[in-house]
C-alpha positions in Angstrom: -35.4 -120.9 -192.3 -31.8 -121.5 -190.4 -30.9 -119.7 -187.5 -27.6 -117.8 -187.2 -25.7 -118.5 -184.1 -23.3 -115.7 -182.2 -20.3 -116.3 -180.0 -19.6 -113.7 -177.2 -16.3 -114.3 -176.1 -14.0 -111.6 -174.1 -10.1 -111.3 -175.0 -9.6 -109.3 -172.3 -9.3 -109.2 -168.6 -11.2 -106.5 -168.6 -14.5 -108.5 -168.6 -15.0 -111.9 -167.1 -16.3 -114.4 -168.1 -19.8 -114.1 -165.6 -20.4 -110.3 -167.5 -20.0 -112.1 -170.5 -23.0 -114.2 -170.1 -25.1 -111.5 -168.3 -25.0 -109.5 -171.2 -25.4 -113.0 -173.9 -28.2 -113.7 -172.0 -29.6 -109.8 -172.7 -28.9 -110.0 -176.6 -30.5 -113.4 -176.5 -33.9 -111.6 -175.1 -33.4 -109.0 -177.6 -32.7 -110.6 -180.6 -35.8 -113.2 -179.6 -38.0 -110.5 -178.5 -37.7 -107.5 -180.1 -35.2 -107.4 -183.1 -35.8 -111.5 -184.6 -40.1 -110.5 -184.9 -39.6 -107.2 -186.5 -36.5 -108.6 -189.1 -37.6 -112.2 -189.8 -34.6 -113.5 -188.2 -33.9 -116.6 -185.7 -30.5 -116.8 -184.1 -29.3 -117.6 -181.4 -26.4 -115.4 -178.4 -24.3 -118.0 -176.3 -21.7 -116.2 -174.4 -18.0 -118.8 -174.3 -14.7 -118.8 -172.2 -12.6 -119.3 -174.7 -12.3 -119.1 -178.5 -11.3 -122.5 -178.3 -15.2 -123.1 -177.0 -16.8 -121.7 -179.7 -18.5 -124.5 -181.8 -18.1 -124.4 -185.9 -21.0 -122.9 -187.6 -20.7 -119.6 -185.1 -19.7 -116.1 -185.9 -18.0 -114.8 -183.2 -18.7 -111.0 -181.7 -15.0 -110.1 -179.5 -14.7 -108.2 -176.5 -11.3 -106.7 -177.1 -8.7 -104.2 -175.5 -8.9 -101.8 -178.4 -11.0 -100.8 -180.8 -8.4 -99.3 -183.5 -9.5 -102.3 -185.6 -13.5 -102.6 -184.0 -16.6 -103.6 -186.2 -17.5 -106.2 -188.2 -15.0 -108.3 -191.0 -14.1 -111.3 -192.8 -12.2 -114.0 -191.7 -10.4 -115.7 -194.6 -12.7 -118.4 -195.6 -16.1 -115.7 -195.6 -17.7 -115.6 -192.8 -18.5 -112.4 -190.5 -17.1 -111.8 -187.1 -16.7 -108.5 -185.1 -14.6 -106.9 -182.8 -16.0 -104.8 -179.5 -13.9 -102.7 -177.6 -14.0 -103.7 -173.8 -15.2 -100.9 -171.4 -18.2 -99.6 -168.8 -20.8 -99.5 -171.4 -19.7 -102.0 -173.6 -22.9 -104.3 -174.1 -23.7 -101.3 -175.9 -21.1 -101.8 -178.8 -21.7 -105.6 -178.9 -25.8 -105.0 -179.3 -25.0 -102.5 -181.7 -22.7 -105.0 -183.6 -23.9 -108.1 -183.2 -27.9 -106.7 -184.7 -26.2 -105.4 -187.7 -24.5 -108.4 -188.3 -27.9 -110.2 -187.9 -29.6 -108.3 -190.5 -26.3 -107.9 -193.4 -23.6 -111.1 -192.3 -21.7 -110.1 -194.7 -22.2 -105.8 -194.6 -22.4 -105.3 -198.5 -26.4 -104.9 -199.0 -27.7 -101.7 -200.2 -31.5 -100.5 -200.2 -32.3 -98.1 -202.9 -34.1 -95.1 -202.2 -34.3 -91.3 -202.1 -31.1 -89.2 -201.0 -31.3 -87.0 -198.7 -29.3 -84.6 -201.0 -30.8 -82.2 -203.5 -29.1 -83.6 -207.1 -29.0 -87.3 -206.0 -32.7 -88.6 -206.3 -32.4 -92.8 -206.6 -29.1 -93.9 -204.1 -28.3 -96.7 -202.7 -27.9 -96.9 -199.0 -25.9 -99.3 -196.9 -28.3 -101.5 -194.4 -26.8 -100.4 -191.0 -29.9 -100.9 -189.0 -28.1 -98.6 -185.6 -26.1 -96.9 -187.1 -28.5 -93.2 -187.4 -30.1 -94.2 -183.7 -26.5 -95.6 -182.1 -26.5 -92.8 -179.5 -26.5 -94.1 -175.8 -29.2 -91.3 -175.3 -31.6 -93.6 -177.6 -30.9 -96.9 -175.9 -32.7 -99.0 -173.9 -32.5 -101.7 -171.6 -33.4 -105.2 -171.2 -32.3 -107.7 -168.2 -30.5 -104.4 -166.9 -28.0 -104.4 -169.4 -27.6 -101.8 -172.0 -28.9 -102.9 -175.6 -28.7 -100.5 -178.5 -32.0 -99.2 -180.1 -32.3 -100.3 -184.2 -34.5 -99.0 -187.5 -37.3 -101.4 -188.7 -37.5 -102.3 -192.3 -40.2 -99.6 -192.7 -36.8 -97.1 -192.7 -37.1 -97.1 -196.2 -40.1 -96.2 -197.6 -40.5 -93.7 -199.6 -43.0 -91.6 -197.7 -43.6 -91.0 -193.6 -47.3 -92.6 -192.9 -49.4 -92.6 -189.6 -48.8 -95.5 -187.7 -45.8 -96.7 -188.8 -42.7 -97.8 -186.7 -39.6 -96.6 -187.5 -36.8 -97.7 -185.0 -37.7 -100.2 -182.3 -38.1 -97.5 -179.3 -39.9 -94.9 -181.0 -37.4 -92.8 -181.7 -37.0 -92.3 -185.3 -40.0 -90.7 -186.6 -40.1 -90.8 -190.4 -37.8 -92.5 -192.6 -33.9 -92.4 -193.3 -33.9 -89.6 -190.5 -31.0 -89.3 -188.4 -31.2 -88.8 -184.8 -28.1 -86.9 -183.1 -24.5 -88.8 -182.6 -25.9 -91.1 -185.7 -25.3 -90.7 -189.4 -26.3 -92.8 -192.6 -24.5 -93.8 -195.2 -25.1 -94.4 -199.2 -24.1 -94.6 -202.9 -24.8 -92.0 -205.8 -24.3 -94.7 -208.3 -24.0 -92.0 -210.9 -20.5 -90.6 -209.5 -19.6 -93.9 -208.2 -19.1 -92.0 -205.1 -20.6 -92.8 -200.9 -21.7 -90.5 -199.1 -22.4 -90.0 -195.2 -25.2 -87.9 -193.0 -23.5 -86.7 -189.5 -26.0 -85.0 -186.4 -23.7 -83.9 -184.2 -24.3 -80.9 -182.0 -27.4 -79.9 -183.5 -26.2 -79.5 -186.7 -26.2 -82.0 -189.3 -23.7 -82.2 -193.2 -23.0 -84.7 -195.5 -19.8 -86.1 -196.6 -18.2 -86.8 -199.4 -16.4 -90.4 -198.8 -15.3 -90.5 -202.6 -15.1 -94.2 -204.3 -14.7 -97.2 -201.9 -14.3 -100.8 -203.0 -15.3 -103.7 -200.6 -11.9 -105.0 -198.3 -9.9 -107.8 -198.4 -11.1 -109.2 -195.3 -14.4 -107.2 -194.8 -17.4 -106.2 -197.2 -18.9 -102.7 -198.1 -19.4 -102.2 -194.2 -15.6 -102.6 -193.0 -14.3 -100.8 -195.9 -16.4 -97.2 -195.0 -15.6 -97.8 -191.3 -11.9 -97.8 -192.1 -13.0 -94.6 -194.3 -14.9 -93.2 -191.4 -13.2 -94.5 -188.3 -15.3 -96.4 -185.3 -15.5 -94.3 -182.5 -15.1 -95.7 -179.3 -17.1 -93.4 -177.2 -19.9 -95.5 -176.9 -17.9 -98.1 -175.3 -16.4 -95.5 -173.0 -19.4 -93.5 -171.7 -18.0 -94.1 -168.2 -19.9 -93.2 -165.1 -21.4 -89.6 -165.8 -23.6 -89.4 -168.9 -26.9 -89.5 -168.8 -27.5 -93.0 -170.0 -24.9 -94.5 -167.6 -27.0 -92.2 -164.3 -30.0 -94.4 -165.7 -28.9 -97.9 -166.6 -27.4 -97.7 -163.2 -30.6 -98.2 -161.3 -31.8 -100.8 -163.7 -28.7 -102.2 -163.3 -28.8 -102.8 -159.7 -32.2 -103.7 -159.6 -31.9 -106.1 -162.2 -28.9 -107.9 -159.9 -30.9 -107.5 -156.3 -33.9 -109.5 -158.1 -31.5 -112.4 -159.2 -29.8 -113.1 -155.9 -33.0 -113.3 -154.2 -33.7 -115.7 -156.7 -30.8 -117.4 -156.3 -31.0 -117.3 -152.5 -34.6 -118.9 -152.7 -33.2 -121.7 -155.6 -30.2 -122.3 -152.9 -33.0 -123.2 -150.2 -35.4 -125.5 -152.0 -32.4 -127.7 -152.8 -30.8 -127.4 -149.1 -35.0 -128.7 -148.6 -34.3 -131.1 -151.2 -31.2 -132.8 -150.7 -31.4 -135.7 -148.0 -29.7 -135.7 -144.8 -26.7 -136.9 -144.1 -26.8 -140.1 -141.8 -23.4 -141.5 -139.6 -22.5 -144.2 -141.7 -21.6 -147.2 -138.9 
């Protein structure tokens, strides 16, 4: 299988190149260690300083100032790209977009299964591996960087089975379960309408989105996002929320460990350097 290649690039002064490199390394580890083995996907995630430096064959994940056009799209050569809003927790959104791009690059993959609504016995779910468990309270850290939980292929199993893993962190306990702050999207093939189940504030709500067709610059996922909107909350959580308070000591510990390791390497370099001599 040929690997996918993602390019992480900042197009905003809010996110420095050094931060992009740190997040790209975390996403690479998440993809290689966590996501790839479960979804049978091989991929690289590399940081670039400019869009002009991104080689052909890479799909860009671009960090931008605003979230109005966020999410996944396709450019005129039909290659996917994603936009991520800058903010104190932008790595969570970058992880979300990167994983969903790898699972379904063109945003059109549908999985048949039993509906969550009475009267819709068999529907087609839109494959969005992070949406049902997207809330920051369900996120975890890699290298001290906040990343998104994601569901496994077993998420669409017909029944719950003991010992089966439905999301990476184990937060999802049953097929087609939607956790607080998340949602699930599907199409009723009989009516042709699209539906979303949202869970928020201790209650569940199913929304009838009506018929939706893929747009010119994206697949079904982009068209659904355009109809429902993509809130920027996950990119701008603020330092006082529970997930950011959890992240802070882990991030600081990772930074201290990196600093110690850098100091050790610099000392080794100094010891291995030849002594300076005065020229005669």
